[in-house]
Residue frames as qw, qx, qy, qz and C-alpha x, y, z in Angstrom:
[[0.040, -0.218, -0.944, 0.244, 55.25, 38.76, -37.23],
 [0.363, -0.335, -0.398, -0.773, 51.51, 39.09, -37.93],
 [0.199, -0.029, 0.731, -0.652, 49.38, 39.37, -34.82],
 [0.032, -0.382, -0.913, -0.142, 46.16, 37.41, -34.58],
 [0.234, -0.477, -0.260, -0.807, 42.98, 39.45, -34.85],
 [0.072, 0.102, 0.740, -0.661, 41.06, 40.12, -31.59],
 [0.283, -0.411, -0.710, -0.496, 37.43, 39.23, -31.71],
 [0.132, 0.015, 0.527, -0.839, 34.81, 40.93, -29.67],
 [0.290, -0.405, -0.761, -0.415, 31.17, 40.20, -29.08],
 [0.407, -0.464, 0.107, -0.780, 28.27, 41.70, -27.05],
 [0.022, -0.058, -0.913, 0.404, 27.30, 40.10, -23.74],
 [0.302, -0.359, -0.635, -0.614, 23.75, 39.34, -24.60],
 [0.477, -0.540, -0.676, 0.155, 22.69, 39.03, -20.94],
 [0.324, -0.239, -0.244, 0.882, 23.60, 42.64, -20.16],
 [0.219, 0.130, -0.137, -0.957, 20.89, 44.54, -22.23],
 [0.123, 0.457, 0.881, -0.011, 17.14, 44.00, -22.24],
 [0.168, -0.121, -0.201, -0.957, 14.22, 46.01, -23.59],
 [0.232, 0.381, 0.787, -0.425, 10.63, 46.23, -22.48],
 [0.122, -0.151, -0.551, -0.812, 7.73, 46.48, -24.97],
 [0.198, 0.362, 0.719, -0.560, 4.28, 47.44, -23.80],
 [0.115, -0.249, -0.580, -0.767, 1.13, 47.55, -25.89],
 [0.211, 0.304, 0.560, -0.741, -1.97, 49.37, -24.54],
 [0.091, -0.265, -0.758, -0.588, -4.95, 48.28, -26.54],
 [0.455, -0.387, -0.156, -0.787, -8.66, 49.23, -26.05],
 [0.851, -0.363, 0.024, -0.379, -9.27, 46.06, -23.98],
 [0.962, -0.106, -0.108, 0.228, -5.88, 44.42, -23.33],
 [0.116, -0.898, 0.424, 0.031, -2.50, 45.04, -22.00],
 [0.961, 0.144, -0.048, 0.231, 0.56, 43.05, -23.28],
 [0.179, -0.879, 0.440, 0.040, 4.14, 43.38, -22.09],
 [0.960, 0.156, -0.078, 0.220, 7.18, 41.54, -23.41],
 [0.313, -0.835, 0.413, 0.184, 10.83, 41.70, -22.29],
 [0.892, 0.438, -0.010, 0.117, 13.45, 40.83, -24.82],
 [0.663, -0.454, 0.246, 0.542, 17.17, 40.41, -24.81],
 [0.046, 0.705, -0.306, -0.638, 19.28, 42.49, -27.14],
 [0.041, -0.192, 0.848, 0.492, 19.34, 39.68, -29.66],
 [0.594, -0.039, -0.255, -0.762, 15.49, 39.74, -29.78],
 [0.381, -0.136, -0.911, 0.078, 15.16, 36.57, -27.64],
 [0.521, -0.555, -0.141, -0.633, 11.88, 36.76, -25.75],
 [0.291, 0.155, -0.809, 0.487, 12.46, 36.14, -22.11],
 [0.055, 0.332, 0.729, -0.597, 9.20, 37.24, -20.55],
 [0.222, -0.264, -0.473, -0.810, 5.58, 37.97, -21.67],
 [0.039, 0.361, 0.784, -0.503, 2.44, 38.70, -19.79],
 [0.142, -0.390, -0.508, -0.754, -1.11, 39.76, -20.80],
 [0.146, 0.275, 0.647, -0.696, -4.13, 41.34, -19.11],
 [0.021, -0.338, -0.765, -0.548, -7.39, 40.71, -20.84],
 [0.242, -0.747, -0.612, 0.096, -9.67, 42.12, -18.30],
 [0.313, -0.401, -0.048, 0.859, -8.73, 45.66, -19.03],
 [0.273, 0.828, 0.442, 0.211, -10.56, 48.66, -20.56],
 [0.426, 0.072, -0.018, 0.902, -8.42, 51.73, -21.42],
 [0.114, -0.885, -0.450, 0.001, -9.90, 54.97, -20.01],
 [0.319, 0.596, -0.114, 0.728, -8.69, 58.56, -20.03],
 [0.567, -0.776, -0.086, -0.261, -8.45, 58.58, -16.20],
 [0.079, -0.720, 0.628, -0.284, -5.78, 58.79, -13.51],
 [0.744, -0.293, 0.552, -0.235, -6.73, 55.45, -11.97],
 [0.914, 0.396, 0.086, 0.021, -6.34, 53.70, -15.41],
 [0.410, 0.771, -0.413, 0.258, -2.90, 55.32, -15.85],
 [0.383, -0.594, 0.620, -0.341, -1.88, 54.19, -12.31],
 [0.912, -0.003, 0.378, -0.161, -3.06, 50.65, -13.09],
 [0.767, 0.612, -0.153, 0.122, -0.86, 50.62, -16.34],
 [0.135, 0.756, -0.550, 0.329, 2.20, 51.82, -14.51],
 [0.622, -0.393, 0.602, -0.310, 1.70, 49.23, -11.72],
 [0.949, 0.265, 0.128, -0.114, 1.20, 46.55, -14.41],
 [0.586, 0.699, -0.336, 0.234, 4.62, 47.45, -15.88],
 [0.141, -0.682, 0.602, -0.392, 6.38, 47.64, -12.59],
 [0.811, -0.206, 0.474, -0.275, 4.97, 44.23, -11.45],
 [0.910, 0.415, -0.008, -0.016, 5.86, 42.62, -14.74],
 [0.375, 0.719, -0.504, 0.295, 9.48, 43.80, -14.57],
 [0.417, -0.534, 0.617, -0.401, 9.68, 42.51, -11.03],
 [0.880, -0.022, 0.398, -0.258, 8.18, 39.16, -11.81],
 [0.780, 0.577, -0.243, -0.020, 10.37, 38.67, -14.92],
 [0.850, -0.395, 0.114, 0.330, 13.48, 38.37, -12.78],
 [0.607, 0.530, 0.058, 0.590, 15.42, 40.66, -15.05],
 [0.435, -0.429, -0.244, 0.753, 17.67, 43.11, -13.24],
 [0.182, 0.921, 0.314, -0.142, 16.18, 46.56, -13.69],
 [0.239, -0.747, 0.343, 0.516, 19.67, 48.05, -14.17],
 [0.376, -0.088, 0.765, 0.515, 20.02, 45.92, -17.44],
 [0.383, 0.712, 0.588, 0.029, 16.84, 47.36, -19.00],
 [0.376, -0.018, 0.252, 0.892, 17.97, 49.80, -21.71],
 [0.231, 0.055, -0.103, -0.966, 14.58, 51.21, -22.47],
 [0.356, 0.399, 0.796, -0.282, 10.82, 50.86, -22.75],
 [0.114, -0.014, -0.525, -0.843, 8.84, 51.10, -25.94],
 [0.317, 0.395, 0.689, -0.519, 5.08, 51.76, -25.59],
 [0.116, -0.171, -0.668, -0.715, 2.49, 51.33, -28.36],
 [0.193, 0.368, 0.671, -0.614, -0.95, 52.74, -27.36],
 [0.233, 0.593, 0.707, 0.309, -4.17, 52.91, -29.28],
 [0.039, 0.928, 0.282, -0.240, -5.39, 56.32, -30.46],
 [0.427, 0.843, -0.040, 0.326, -3.68, 59.44, -31.79],
 [0.695, -0.591, 0.060, 0.404, -0.09, 59.77, -30.62],
 [0.354, 0.895, -0.267, 0.049, 2.67, 62.16, -31.63],
 [0.958, -0.106, -0.079, 0.254, 5.65, 59.90, -31.80],
 [0.423, 0.585, -0.198, 0.663, 8.02, 62.86, -31.93],
 [0.189, -0.559, 0.332, -0.736, 6.95, 64.12, -28.48],
 [0.221, -0.035, -0.925, 0.306, 5.51, 61.04, -26.87],
 [0.337, 0.091, 0.363, -0.864, 2.19, 62.76, -26.29],
 [0.045, 0.367, 0.915, 0.163, -1.08, 60.73, -26.51],
 [0.227, -0.079, -0.096, -0.966, -3.93, 62.96, -27.67],
 [0.607, -0.282, -0.579, -0.466, -6.59, 60.28, -27.06],
 [0.780, -0.487, -0.392, 0.038, -5.68, 59.01, -23.59],
 [0.662, -0.490, -0.180, 0.538, -4.02, 60.41, -20.50],
 [0.332, 0.544, 0.172, 0.751, -3.94, 63.89, -22.07],
 [0.373, -0.885, -0.168, -0.222, -4.68, 65.52, -18.73],
 [0.794, -0.379, -0.046, 0.473, -1.12, 65.08, -17.48],
 [0.032, -0.952, 0.166, 0.255, 1.42, 67.92, -17.36],
 [0.154, -0.536, 0.743, 0.370, 4.01, 65.70, -18.92],
 [0.624, 0.281, -0.529, -0.503, 3.79, 63.42, -21.94],
 [0.961, -0.147, 0.055, -0.229, 2.78, 59.71, -21.66],
 [0.754, 0.403, -0.381, 0.353, 6.37, 58.84, -22.73],
 [0.064, 0.601, -0.485, 0.632, 7.85, 60.83, -19.75],
 [0.761, -0.401, 0.198, -0.470, 5.61, 58.94, -17.29],
 [0.996, 0.024, -0.081, 0.043, 7.34, 55.70, -18.21],
 [0.497, 0.539, -0.415, 0.540, 10.78, 57.14, -18.15],
 [0.267, -0.586, 0.440, -0.626, 10.10, 58.12, -14.55],
 [0.871, -0.281, 0.187, -0.358, 8.49, 54.75, -13.40],
 [0.979, 0.099, -0.035, 0.172, 11.16, 52.59, -14.99],
 [0.374, -0.811, 0.307, 0.329, 14.06, 55.04, -14.47],
 [0.502, -0.114, 0.627, 0.585, 15.33, 54.47, -18.00],
 [0.113, 0.216, -0.389, -0.888, 14.71, 55.70, -21.57],
 [0.417, 0.431, 0.762, -0.246, 11.26, 55.47, -23.07],
 [0.119, 0.096, -0.496, -0.855, 9.56, 55.98, -26.47],
 [0.405, 0.406, 0.706, -0.416, 5.89, 56.08, -27.15],
 [0.165, 0.182, -0.549, -0.799, 3.87, 55.70, -30.34],
 [0.751, 0.099, -0.032, -0.651, 0.62, 54.61, -31.86],
 [0.747, -0.175, 0.630, -0.120, 0.11, 50.89, -31.55],
 [0.828, 0.498, 0.256, 0.034, -0.23, 50.30, -35.27],
 [0.340, 0.880, -0.320, 0.088, 2.82, 52.43, -35.97],
 [0.362, -0.611, 0.695, -0.110, 5.00, 50.51, -33.51],
 [0.828, 0.117, 0.547, -0.037, 3.80, 47.23, -34.99],
 [0.641, 0.767, 0.011, 0.039, 4.76, 48.59, -38.41],
 [0.010, 0.830, -0.553, 0.078, 8.28, 49.28, -37.16],
 [0.628, -0.295, 0.718, -0.065, 8.62, 45.76, -35.93],
 [0.812, 0.455, 0.366, -0.004, 7.41, 44.56, -39.35],
 [0.416, 0.871, -0.261, 0.026, 9.98, 46.87, -41.08],
 [0.276, -0.665, 0.693, -0.042, 12.80, 45.37, -39.06],
 [0.747, 0.044, 0.662, -0.039, 11.60, 41.87, -40.08],
 [0.708, 0.668, 0.220, -0.060, 11.22, 42.84, -43.59],
 [0.118, 0.879, -0.457, -0.061, 14.78, 44.36, -43.83],
 [0.513, -0.409, 0.753, 0.056, 16.15, 41.00, -42.92],
 [0.687, 0.356, 0.625, 0.103, 14.41, 39.63, -46.11],
 [0.347, -0.030, 0.438, 0.829, 15.67, 42.43, -48.17],
 [0.054, 0.730, 0.604, 0.316, 12.19, 44.22, -48.44],
 [0.267, -0.077, -0.173, 0.945, 12.05, 47.98, -48.09],
 [0.345, -0.079, -0.154, -0.923, 8.44, 48.87, -49.05],
 [0.241, -0.311, -0.919, -0.023, 5.25, 47.47, -47.40],
 [0.402, -0.433, -0.026, -0.806, 1.96, 48.36, -45.91],
 [0.204, -0.075, -0.905, 0.365, 0.94, 47.06, -42.52],
 [0.461, -0.428, -0.262, -0.732, -2.82, 47.03, -41.84],
 [0.038, 0.014, -0.827, 0.561, -3.98, 46.56, -38.24],
 [0.557, -0.333, -0.383, -0.658, -7.54, 45.31, -38.03],
 [0.243, -0.095, -0.832, 0.490, -8.36, 44.80, -34.37],
 [0.010, 0.685, 0.624, -0.377, -10.97, 46.63, -32.32],
 [0.172, 0.806, -0.042, -0.565, -9.91, 49.70, -34.35],
 [0.805, 0.458, 0.261, 0.273, -8.39, 50.10, -37.80],
 [0.232, -0.861, 0.246, 0.379, -4.97, 51.36, -38.53],
 [0.816, 0.533, 0.025, 0.223, -2.20, 51.53, -41.21],
 [0.448, -0.701, 0.328, 0.448, 1.52, 51.75, -41.15],
 [0.709, 0.704, -0.008, 0.049, 3.37, 52.75, -44.37],
 [0.618, -0.527, 0.404, 0.421, 6.97, 51.77, -45.01],
 [0.660, 0.747, 0.050, 0.061, 8.70, 53.19, -48.04],
 [0.523, 0.695, -0.353, 0.346, 12.26, 52.97, -48.95],
 [0.628, -0.005, -0.616, 0.476, 13.17, 51.36, -45.64],
 [0.034, 0.072, -0.391, 0.917, 11.50, 54.13, -43.53],
 [0.003, 0.594, 0.774, -0.219, 8.25, 54.57, -41.65],
 [0.013, 0.446, 0.267, 0.854, 6.11, 57.37, -42.98],
 [0.242, -0.409, -0.689, 0.547, 4.90, 59.13, -39.87],
 [0.022, 0.818, 0.425, 0.388, 3.77, 62.54, -41.09],
 [0.064, 0.688, -0.185, 0.698, 4.20, 65.95, -39.57],
 [0.450, -0.515, 0.411, -0.603, 2.72, 65.00, -36.14],
 [0.143, -0.190, 0.961, -0.143, 2.93, 61.18, -36.36],
 [0.606, 0.258, 0.499, -0.563, -0.59, 60.66, -37.64],
 [0.439, 0.409, -0.573, -0.558, 0.03, 59.42, -41.17],
 [0.323, 0.036, -0.930, -0.174, -1.92, 56.27, -42.05],
 [0.252, 0.196, 0.710, -0.627, -4.94, 56.89, -39.72],
 [0.278, -0.058, -0.598, -0.750, -7.24, 55.84, -42.42],
 [0.225, -0.417, -0.873, 0.113, -9.63, 54.33, -39.91],
 [0.047, -0.599, -0.397, 0.693, -10.67, 57.95, -39.07],
 [0.069, 0.076, -0.481, -0.871, -11.43, 58.89, -42.65],
 [0.474, 0.295, 0.479, -0.677, -15.23, 59.61, -42.99],
 [0.287, 0.138, -0.759, -0.568, -16.22, 56.94, -45.40],
 [0.070, 0.229, 0.938, -0.250, -18.81, 55.19, -43.18],
 [0.255, -0.325, -0.539, -0.734, -22.46, 55.23, -44.12],
 [0.486, -0.550, -0.679, 0.000, -24.03, 54.55, -40.70],
 [0.050, -0.753, 0.075, -0.652, -22.93, 57.80, -39.11],
 [0.775, -0.487, -0.356, 0.190, -21.71, 56.20, -35.91],
 [0.178, -0.941, 0.242, -0.153, -19.88, 58.25, -33.39],
 [0.781, 0.325, -0.405, 0.348, -16.13, 57.47, -33.32],
 [0.671, -0.518, -0.243, 0.471, -13.80, 57.48, -30.32],
 [0.461, 0.104, 0.106, 0.875, -12.12, 60.45, -32.14],
 [0.090, 0.484, 0.341, -0.800, -15.26, 62.55, -31.81],
 [0.319, 0.255, -0.430, -0.806, -16.31, 62.47, -35.47],
 [0.752, 0.205, 0.499, -0.379, -19.10, 60.58, -37.03],
 [0.801, 0.561, 0.003, -0.207, -18.96, 58.20, -39.95],
 [0.070, -0.707, 0.688, 0.145, -15.28, 57.11, -39.60],
 [0.743, 0.259, -0.562, -0.253, -14.45, 53.94, -41.58],
 [0.182, 0.236, -0.875, 0.382, -13.19, 52.35, -38.37],
 [0.497, -0.026, 0.497, -0.710, -16.72, 52.35, -36.89],
 [0.861, 0.266, 0.015, -0.432, -17.71, 49.87, -39.55],
 [0.842, 0.371, -0.377, 0.105, -14.61, 48.08, -40.77],
 [0.083, 0.496, -0.706, 0.498, -13.04, 46.98, -37.50],
 [0.302, -0.177, -0.908, 0.230, -13.71, 44.71, -34.50],
 [0.136, 0.281, 0.460, -0.831, -15.74, 47.49, -32.98],
 [0.470, 0.218, -0.275, -0.810, -17.87, 47.80, -36.12],
 [0.464, 0.014, -0.859, -0.215, -18.39, 44.03, -36.30],
 [0.118, -0.221, -0.800, 0.546, -19.50, 44.00, -32.64],
 [0.277, 0.296, 0.226, -0.886, -22.00, 46.72, -33.34],
 [0.505, 0.158, -0.546, -0.649, -23.34, 44.90, -36.35]]
């Protein structure tokens, strides 16, 4: 007698993830189910990122309020992914551009406030990872993702993997000194390409 196979499936309503983007002038948070179904989204446009404790407290409160308003049970949240503008070591979760005055990494802060796992990376790099997942569904394994917003960034995907570099800074071509107007960049250097070929550069022009 041949027994019938037993079929199993995931309970999609048991696992959710939180995605947070911290841009120069915007906060965006999304909550998705394990099958990538978007269940909640909120923006804050009247926001300016600053390397200060009050700004950090504001971001943490924004996340906590969003989770509460979403109606998603906190115990069902598997983790939080944070993409923040600036230079970020994705291996350690440290932001070198913002909130670098803390004794713990930016990533650890969110682990504590959400009581779950967290990962932090550069905003362009995290967008590139999302693009990589989307590309794999189409059978693509190599692509370049250019982020032209207020800043200028690049994610490189080769052979199905993100190229991050030794400290996670690969692709930061917005900080290559190609500019001719010798403008001061947020990174502290002058003449970075991003000061001219970006939203910031267009605004200045």
